[in-house]
C-alpha positions in Angstrom: 54.7 280.2 -0.5 55.0 278.4 2.7 53.4 278.6 6.0 53.7 276.9 9.5 50.6 277.1 11.9 48.1 275.5 13.7 44.3 274.5 12.3 41.7 272.9 14.5 44.3 271.8 17.0 46.6 270.2 14.0 50.1 271.3 13.3 50.2 272.0 9.7 53.6 272.9 7.6 53.3 273.8 4.0 56.6 274.1 2.5 57.4 276.1 -0.6 57.6 274.3 -3.9 58.6 277.2 -6.1 60.6 276.3 -8.8 62.7 278.7 -10.5 61.9 279.8 -14.1 65.2 279.5 -15.3 65.0 275.8 -14.5 61.7 275.4 -16.7 61.9 275.0 -20.4 58.5 276.4 -22.3 59.4 274.1 -25.1 59.0 271.0 -22.8 55.8 272.4 -21.0 53.2 269.8 -21.0 49.4 270.4 -20.1 47.0 268.1 -18.0 43.8 267.0 -20.0 41.1 268.3 -18.3 39.5 264.9 -17.5 42.8 264.3 -16.0 42.4 267.3 -13.9 39.2 266.1 -12.9 40.2 263.0 -11.6 43.1 264.5 -9.8 41.2 267.4 -8.2 38.6 265.1 -6.7 41.1 262.7 -5.8 42.9 265.5 -3.7 39.8 267.0 -2.2 38.9 263.2 -1.2 42.5 262.6 0.6 42.1 265.9 2.3 38.7 265.5 3.7 40.3 264.0 7.2 42.7 267.2 6.9 41.4 270.9 8.1 43.2 272.2 4.8 43.6 271.3 1.3 46.6 272.2 -0.9 46.2 272.7 -4.7 50.0 272.7 -6.1 51.4 274.5 -9.0 52.4 278.0 -10.0 50.0 278.7 -10.9 47.3 276.5 -10.1 45.0 276.1 -13.0 41.9 277.7 -13.7 40.1 274.6 -14.3 41.2 272.9 -11.0 40.6 275.8 -9.2 36.9 275.9 -10.4 36.7 272.1 -10.0 37.6 272.1 -6.5 35.6 275.3 -5.5 32.6 273.4 -7.1 33.3 270.2 -5.6 33.6 271.5 -1.9 30.5 273.8 -2.5 28.6 270.9 -3.7 27.4 272.2 -7.0 27.2 270.3 -10.0 30.8 270.0 -12.5 30.7 272.5 -14.8 32.0 270.7 -17.5 29.7 267.7 -17.3 26.4 269.6 -16.7 23.9 268.3 -19.4 23.5 272.1 -20.6 27.2 272.2 -21.4 28.5 268.7 -22.0 27.9 268.4 -25.5 29.4 271.6 -26.6 32.2 271.5 -24.2 32.9 267.8 -25.5 32.6 268.6 -29.0 35.2 271.5 -28.8 37.5 269.2 -26.6 37.5 266.5 -29.0 37.9 268.6 -32.0 41.2 270.4 -30.0 42.4 266.7 -29.6 41.8 265.4 -33.0 43.6 268.5 -34.1 46.4 267.9 -31.8 46.8 264.5 -32.7 46.5 265.0 -36.5 49.5 267.6 -36.1 51.5 265.3 -34.3 51.1 262.5 -36.9 52.1 265.4 -39.8 54.9 266.2 -37.7 53.9 269.5 -37.1 55.1 270.7 -33.5 53.2 272.7 -31.1 56.2 274.7 -29.6 58.7 275.8 -32.3 62.2 277.2 -31.7 63.4 280.3 -33.0 62.1 284.0 -34.1 58.7 285.2 -34.0 59.0 286.8 -37.4 56.3 284.5 -39.0 53.6 285.7 -36.5 53.4 289.0 -38.0 52.2 291.9 -36.1 51.2 289.5 -33.4 55.0 288.9 -32.3 55.8 289.7 -29.1 57.8 292.7 -28.8 60.6 292.0 -26.1 62.8 294.9 -25.1 60.2 297.2 -26.0 58.4 300.4 -23.4 55.5 298.3 -23.5 57.6 295.2 -22.4 59.7 297.1 -19.7 56.6 298.8 -18.3 55.2 295.1 -18.1 58.1 293.9 -16.4 58.3 296.7 -14.1 54.4 295.9 -12.7 53.3 299.1 -14.3 50.2 298.5 -16.7 50.9 299.2 -20.3 48.8 300.9 -22.7 47.4 298.6 -25.6 48.7 299.5 -28.9 46.1 300.4 -31.6 45.0 297.0 -33.6 45.3 294.5 -30.6 41.7 293.1 -29.8 42.5 293.8 -26.0 40.4 297.1 -26.2 37.5 295.5 -27.9 37.1 292.8 -25.1 37.4 295.7 -22.7 34.7 297.9 -24.4 32.6 294.7 -24.7 33.0 293.9 -20.7 32.0 297.7 -19.8 29.0 297.4 -22.0 27.8 294.2 -20.6 28.6 295.4 -17.2 26.3 298.1 -17.7 28.6 301.0 -18.4 
C-alpha cells in the first residue's frame, strides 16, 4: 500500500513496496532468525521514535515482528524472553536450528522441486474445486480427514461454545 499525508505537521510519503509474486521464487525464500527479528524490530522502533509513524516492511509483515512491535510500543515484556517462557522457547528454537543444521550437513533440502506425490493425501490439489473457490475468495469446505475441523471444534469448545 501507499499513503501520502500529514502527521503531526510533518509530510509523510509512504511508497508502495509491493513485489509481484511472479518475481519471487518460493524455492529461494529465506526466513529471518527470531533473534535477528528482535534486533531489527527494536532498531526500527528506536529509529522511528522521532517520527510520528512506524513502518514495518514486508508482505506480509511477520506475526513475530508485529507482536514484538506491539509489545515494545506498549512497554510490555518480550514474550520470547519472559522467564516463564524462555526455557521452553529456547529449547524448541535450538532443537529446530539443530535439525536444520543436521539436514544441511546431510544434503537434505528444505524445498524440493517437482511433484508432490510423496506427500500422499497431504499433497496440494491445484485446479480442484476447493482450490478454485479459495482463489475466488470464497471459503471452501474442509475435506474429511484434515486436521482443521478438529482445531475448529477445539477453538469452539475453548470459547465456551
